[in-house]
Each structure stands twice: as C-alpha cells, then as structure tokens.
C-alpha positions as CSV (number, residue, x, y, z in Angstrom):
1,M,122.2,-224.3,82.4
2,F,122.4,-224.3,78.6
3,S,125.4,-225.5,76.7
4,Q,127.5,-222.9,74.8
5,T,127.0,-223.2,71.0
6,L,129.3,-221.6,68.4
7,R,126.6,-219.2,67.3
8,R,126.0,-218.0,70.9
9,A,129.7,-217.7,71.5
10,A,130.1,-215.6,68.3
11,A,127.1,-213.4,69.3
12,Q,128.5,-212.7,72.8
13,T,132.0,-211.8,71.5
14,A,130.8,-209.5,68.6
15,G,128.3,-207.6,70.7
16,A,124.8,-207.7,69.5
17,Y,123.6,-210.5,67.3
18,R,123.0,-209.6,63.6
19,S,120.8,-211.8,61.6
20,P,122.2,-213.0,58.3
21,F,118.8,-212.3,56.8
22,A,118.5,-208.7,58.0
23,P,119.4,-205.8,55.6
24,K,123.0,-204.6,55.9
25,Y,122.9,-200.9,56.9
26,T,125.9,-198.7,56.6
27,T,126.4,-195.1,57.6
28,P,127.9,-193.0,54.7
29,P,130.9,-190.8,55.6
30,H,129.9,-187.2,56.3
31,F,131.2,-184.0,57.7
32,Q,128.7,-181.7,59.4
33,G,125.9,-183.4,57.5
34,F,127.6,-183.1,54.0
35,T,128.1,-186.4,52.3
36,P,130.6,-186.7,49.4
37,S,127.7,-187.0,46.9
38,L,126.0,-183.9,48.3
39,A,129.3,-181.9,48.3
40,T,129.9,-182.9,44.7
41,K,126.3,-181.8,43.7
42,Y,126.8,-178.4,45.4
43,A,130.3,-178.0,43.9
44,T,128.9,-178.6,40.4
45,I,126.2,-176.1,40.8
46,A,128.5,-173.5,42.3
47,S,131.1,-174.0,39.6
48,T,128.5,-173.6,36.9
49,F,127.4,-170.3,38.3
50,G,131.0,-169.2,38.8
51,V,131.9,-169.9,35.2
52,S,128.8,-168.2,33.8
53,A,129.5,-165.1,35.9
54,G,133.1,-165.1,34.7
55,V,132.1,-165.3,31.1
56,F,129.5,-162.5,31.6
57,L,132.1,-160.3,33.2
58,V,134.6,-160.8,30.4
59,F,132.1,-159.7,27.8
60,F,130.5,-157.0,29.9
61,L,133.8,-155.4,31.0
62,G,135.4,-156.0,27.6
63,E,134.3,-152.7,26.3
64,I,136.1,-150.7,29.0
65,P,139.4,-149.7,27.3
66,R,141.5,-150.1,30.5
67,V,140.3,-153.6,31.1
68,R,140.5,-154.5,27.5
69,N,144.1,-153.4,27.0
70,D,145.6,-154.2,30.4
71,V,143.8,-157.5,31.2
72,L,142.0,-159.2,28.3
73,R,144.6,-158.6,25.6
74,Q,147.2,-160.4,27.7
75,F,145.6,-163.8,26.8
76,P,146.8,-165.1,23.4
77,F,143.4,-166.4,22.3
78,L,141.7,-163.1,23.2
79,D,144.3,-160.8,21.7
80,Q,143.0,-160.4,18.2
81,Y,139.3,-160.5,19.4
82,Y,139.8,-157.4,21.5
83,D,142.0,-155.5,19.0
84,R,140.2,-152.2,18.4
85,R,142.7,-150.4,16.2
86,I,141.3,-147.9,13.7
87,A,142.5,-148.5,10.1
88,P,144.6,-145.5,8.8
89,E,142.1,-144.9,6.0
90,D,139.2,-144.6,8.5
91,N,141.0,-142.1,10.8
92,P,139.7,-138.6,10.2
93,F,142.8,-136.9,11.6
C-alpha cells in the first residue's frame, strides 16, 4: 500500500480535494432567486416610480378644494403654496 501523506490526509478529512490553483467559487446569499444586489436594484426602481407617482398626485389633486384644504394645507411647507384666498378688493360681493 501507499503511505499516508499530509496532503492526502487533509483531502480525506475535508471531503473533496480542492486545488490551490483552482478559482474560488462562492454562492451568493439569495431568497427565492433574489440576491441582495438584485433586490436593491428593484427597490430603487420601485421607489423612484412611487415618488414620482406621489408628486404627480399632489399636484394633480391639489386643485380639488377638499384635498387642498383638508390634506395639503396641513403640511407647513405647503400651507402658503396652496393658500387660495381672494383678496378683499378682488371680491365682487
């Protein structure tokens, strides 16, 4: 028989032998096929669409008096922007 070498003993205890010259492959963490980088990419795209839809709705629904007075004027930075009072000298009544 052959004599046991250190390399052969290490290969038998670790399972399959891996060459020190072979590429080191790793499996990235994933959940149902989504890796963290792919999830970050999709989250960025989804948040961009969500923010643009929200800005659109604020300006589109801003002309409805109920939405303007009850919702949009509650924010301090939008209060003066959505103030639609008629000056007393412009009031025909």
